[in-house]
C-alpha positions in Angstrom: -5.6 26.7 35.8 -7.8 26.1 38.1 -7.5 22.6 38.6 -4.4 20.0 36.9 -5.7 16.8 34.7 -2.7 14.2 35.3 -2.6 10.9 34.4 -0.4 7.6 34.0 2.9 6.3 31.3 -0.3 4.0 30.1 -1.8 5.8 28.2 2.1 5.9 25.9 1.3 10.5 24.9 5.0 11.2 23.4 7.8 12.6 25.4 7.3 15.9 23.6 3.9 16.4 23.8 4.3 15.4 27.5 6.7 18.6 28.1 4.2 20.8 26.0 1.2 20.1 28.0 3.4 20.2 30.7 1.5 16.5 31.9 2.1 15.2 34.9 2.1 11.2 35.4 2.5 8.3 37.4 4.7 5.2 35.9 4.4 1.5 36.2 7.3 -0.4 36.1 8.3 -3.3 34.9 11.0 -5.9 35.4 13.5 -6.9 32.3 16.6 -9.0 32.9 16.6 -8.7 36.6 16.2 -4.7 36.5 13.6 -2.6 37.4 12.8 0.2 34.8 9.6 3.0 35.5 9.4 5.8 33.1 12.3 8.4 34.2 14.7 5.1 33.2 13.2 3.1 30.8 15.1 1.7 28.0 14.1 2.9 23.9 11.1 1.4 22.9 13.5 -0.5 19.7 15.9 -1.6 23.0 12.9 -3.2 24.5 12.0 -4.3 21.8 15.1 -6.3 20.5 15.5 -8.6 23.6 11.8 -9.4 23.2 12.2 -10.2 19.9 15.0 -12.3 21.6 13.3 -14.4 24.0 13.6 -11.8 27.3 9.9 -11.6 28.4 9.6 -9.0 30.7 6.9 -8.6 33.9 5.2 -5.4 35.4 3.4 -3.9 38.4 0.2 -2.0 38.9 1.2 1.6 41.1 0.8 0.3 44.6 -1.4 2.1 47.2 2.1 4.4 48.9 3.7 5.3 45.4 0.3 6.6 44.4 -0.7 8.5 47.8 3.6 10.0 47.5 2.7 10.5 43.4 -0.5 12.6 44.2 1.3 14.1 47.6 3.4 15.6 44.7 0.6 16.7 42.3 -1.2 18.6 45.5 2.0 20.9 46.0 1.0 22.5 42.5 -2.6 22.3 42.8 -4.5 21.3 45.0 -8.2 20.2 42.5 -6.2 17.1 40.3 -8.9 15.1 37.8 -6.3 11.6 37.4 -7.5 10.0 34.1 -5.7 6.2 35.3 -5.5 2.8 33.4 -8.3 0.7 32.6 -9.5 -0.9 35.9 -10.8 -3.9 33.8 -6.6 -4.7 32.9 -5.1 -3.5 36.0 -5.2 -2.6 39.7 -3.4 0.3 39.0 -6.9 2.8 39.2 -7.9 1.7 42.7 -4.4 1.6 44.1 -4.8 5.2 43.3 -8.5 5.5 44.4 -7.8 4.6 47.5 -4.1 6.7 48.0 -6.7 9.6 46.7 -9.6 8.8 49.6 -6.1 9.0 52.5 -5.7 12.6 50.9 -8.2 14.0 51.0 -8.8 12.9 54.8 -5.9 14.2 55.7 -5.7 17.5 53.7 -9.6 18.9 53.8 -8.7 21.4 51.5 -7.3 19.4 48.3 -10.1 17.7 46.0 -9.2 14.4 44.0 -11.6 12.3 41.5 -9.8 9.0 40.1 -11.4 8.0 37.1 -11.4 5.0 35.4 -11.1 5.4 31.5 -11.7 1.9 30.8 -9.0 2.3 28.4 -5.4 1.2 27.2 -1.9 3.1 25.8 -3.4 6.1 23.4 -7.1 5.4 23.9 -6.4 6.5 27.4 -4.1 9.0 25.5 -7.1 10.2 23.2 -9.1 10.4 26.4 -6.6 12.3 28.4 -6.0 14.7 25.0 -9.7 14.9 24.1 -10.3 16.4 28.1 -6.9 18.5 27.8 -8.7 20.7 24.8 -12.1 21.0 27.0 -9.9 22.5 30.0 -8.5 25.1 28.0 -11.9 25.6 26.2 -13.0 26.9 29.6 -14.9 23.8 31.4 -14.9 23.7 35.2 -13.6 21.0 36.9 -17.2 19.6 37.7 -18.0 19.8 34.2 -14.9 18.1 33.3 -15.5 15.1 35.6 -18.7 15.3 33.8 -17.5 15.3 30.5 -14.8 13.1 30.7 -17.7 9.7 32.1 -19.8 11.0 29.3 -16.8 10.4 27.1 -15.0 7.6 27.8 -16.7 5.7 26.3 -16.8 6.9 23.3 -13.0 6.2 22.8 -12.9 2.8 20.5 -9.6 0.9 20.3 -8.6 -1.7 18.1 -5.5 -3.6 17.6 -4.2 -6.4 16.0 -1.0 -8.4 17.6 1.5 -10.2 15.1 2.3 -13.1 17.9 -0.2 -15.2 19.2 2.1 -16.3 21.8 2.4 -13.2 23.8 -1.6 -13.3 24.3 -1.2 -16.9 25.6 1.2 -15.5 28.2 -1.2 -13.0 28.7 -3.7 -15.3 29.3 -5.6 -13.4 25.8 -6.1 -17.4 24.0 -5.3 -20.6 24.9 -2.2 -22.5 23.9 -4.0 -24.3 21.8 -5.5 -21.3 19.8 -1.6 -19.5 19.3 -0.3 -22.5 17.9 -2.7 -23.5 15.2 -3.2 -19.4 14.8 0.3 -19.1 14.0 0.9 -22.2 11.8 -1.6 -20.8 9.2 -1.2 -17.2 9.5 -4.1 -15.7 11.4 -4.1 -12.8 13.0 -5.9 -11.6 15.8 -8.3 -8.2 15.9 -9.0 -7.0 19.3 -10.7 -4.3 21.5 -11.6 -2.0 24.5 -14.7 -3.2 26.1 -17.1 -1.3 28.2 -15.4 -2.9 31.2 -12.1 -2.2 30.2 -11.0 -5.9 29.4 -9.4 -7.0 26.5 -11.9 -8.6 23.7 -11.0 -10.9 20.4 -13.4 -9.0 18.2 -12.1 -11.8 15.2 -9.8 -13.8 13.6 -8.5 -12.6 9.5 -5.3 -15.0 7.8 -2.5 -12.2 7.1 -0.6 -8.9 8.3 -2.0 -6.7 5.6 -5.4 -8.0 6.4 -5.4 -7.5 10.0 -4.1 -4.0 9.9 -7.3 -3.1 7.0 -10.2 -4.6 9.0 -8.2 -1.8 11.9 -9.5 0.3 9.3 -12.6 -1.5 8.7 -13.7 -1.4 13.1 -12.9 2.2 13.1 -15.5 2.7 9.3 -17.9 0.6 11.7 -18.2 2.4 14.9 -17.8 6.4 14.3 -21.2 6.9 13.1 -22.2 10.1 14.3 -19.2 10.8 15.8 -17.0 10.6 12.6 -17.1 14.6 12.7 -15.8 14.5 16.1 -12.1 12.9 15.0 -10.4 15.5 14.2 -6.9 14.0 15.5 -6.3 10.1 15.3 -4.2 7.9 17.6 -1.8 4.9 16.7 0.2 3.2 18.6 3.1 0.4 17.7 4.8 -2.3 19.0 7.7 -1.3 17.0 6.9 -1.6 14.0 6.4 1.9 12.6 5.6 1.5 9.0 2.2 -0.5 9.7 1.5 2.3 11.7 1.9 4.9 8.8 0.2 1.9 6.9 -2.6 2.1 8.7 -2.5 6.1 8.8 -2.6 6.3 5.3 -5.4 3.9 4.4 -7.8 6.1 7.6 -6.7 9.2 4.9 -7.8 7.7 1.7 -10.9 6.4 3.4 -11.7 9.8 5.4 -9.9 12.4 4.6 -8.5 12.6 8.2 -5.1 14.3 8.0 -4.4 14.9 11.9 -2.6 12.2 14.0 -0.3 11.3 16.6 1.7 8.2 16.4 4.0 6.1 19.5 5.5 3.5 20.3 3.8 1.4 22.7 5.2 1.3 26.1 7.2 -1.5 27.7 4.1 -2.2 30.4 1.9 -2.7 28.0 3.8 -3.8 25.4 5.0 -6.3 27.6 2.0 -7.8 26.9 0.9 -7.1 23.7 4.6 -7.8 21.9 6.8 -7.1 18.5 4.5 -6.1 16.4 1.5 -4.9 17.6 -0.7 -2.0 16.1 -3.4 -0.4 17.5 -5.9 2.6 16.1 -7.8 5.0 18.7 -10.5 7.0 17.6 -14.2 8.5 18.5 -17.3 6.5 18.1 -20.8 6.1 19.1 -20.2 2.8 21.5 -17.6 0.2 21.7 
């Protein structure tokens, strides 16, 4: 290939897919019980969420410019032309760190070319954008055409998700403590999405888990519009609640006749903020 597409571990793509596509990634870290983890030495997701259910509260760190520079330098040994799809700049400073690192490297190595794109996406929303970009690369898009394609399509990647525990959103500053306490008392479940600036935005609240899962599919029906035919595959991620992700998958199959899915756990770096019981749905739509 004339160029590499790279990303970070916030895309939550399954390990087998990364290996199949030889997809290179950067890794954000998290701290749990006094120990630092990254993609290379992460806890199994079941153990990570078990610790969260037992009261352990992980903290996360963005990639800093020096770390990003070291990783990009590794990538440049494989190919001098890189398109890096980064975790939403609306949720982390990682995009800016990689952008600054790319600028430095291009000054030091004038023969290299690095384009860093803010996906304005999270979890498998970022993963879906990477997946679609790799398809376009295999179809023969040039470097310039690929950059244009990603920029033109990233805001068509829609995110709908729900969480089971409002207190994780409270700790992340997404809801007030009063809303978390009251919502928990009356079994309210929020439905959220990621907006055009890459921020997490509450959309609605429904009472009960099953209604919140159905609300994800309702949102998909509303947002797909003319992009219905572009949804040849749907992505789902979950915070150690695979059966709930399967339930959403079955509802999509029944309602839209879509048969191809990729399901993966929400990785620890995002899961630290969304918590166990998160279910997220990603698809292509007219607008977010």
